[in-house]
C-alpha positions, 0 to 999 in steps of 0.5 A: 091129150088136149088141154081141155081134157086135162082141164075136166080131168083136174076139175073132176079130181078136185070135186072127188077130193071135196066129196071125201072131205079130210077132218072138220079141223083141216082148212085146206083149199086147192085152186086152179086157174090162170093168169096174166102179167102186165108189163109196163110200156117202157119195159126192156126185159120183154120187148114187144110183149104188153101181156104174158098169159099163163095156164094153169095157175095151181095153188094150195092154201092152209088157214092157220088162225085169227084170219091168217093163212099160208099159200104156195103155188106154181104157174106154168106156161103149158099154153103158149098161145090160143089161135086168134086169141093171144100168143106169148113170146116168152114162157114165163114160169112162177113159184109163189109163196104168200102169207095173207090177212083175211080181216077175220072173214074166213067163215064168211061167203065173201072173203077178201084178203091182203097178201105179202110174199115172194116169188121166183120167176123163170123166163124161157127155162133159163133166166131166174129172179126173185121178186117181193110180192104185195097183193090183195085178193078175194074169194066168193064161196058159191058152195061150202066147198067151191068158190071163185078166187081172184088176185092182183099182185105187184111183183117188185124185182129184188134179185136177178138180171135186171136185163131180163126181168123187171117189176110188173103187175099179175092178175089171176083168177081160179076156181077153188075147192075146199077140202073141209067143211070148216066154213059155217057160212052163217052170214048168207041167209036162206038157201042151199048155201046156209048151214 
């Protein structure tokens, strides 16, 4: 099965979940996208690689209350390269957990947030390291159920071999799907997104 068929299948599955939403007080969001890591120019852990692309990036977020959410996700190195576009020298898998605060804008169309968390990175399915993560992100809701999400996260190495890992920046983007209708979206004005 090609990666395009896989991606289309996952998107269709998420839309089906959204069409059969859970209870109105459920506040779950699923995300599917990709990310890339930007290494420092002086990196000795990843010689000869300035960027590393990871597809897919899959995560689930649960809104708690008063602007606070928790999120867990995994980034997999399924696509090691695309001809004439990119080629990764290293396979990097990431397992992430975040707490975030959205300044109590959860029910608006544009939702910025700050994040704090930790991640476990696995390089070439052998080396492992733990990172402390600090980041910012935002979601723009196209409809009450579908939005675009982006994140910029700085990952600080806290435990693991410094010869095989170092601190770095990670940038990601995703299509997100709300599994409930808890967002009122009252700030958008007239149009199909108004409720």
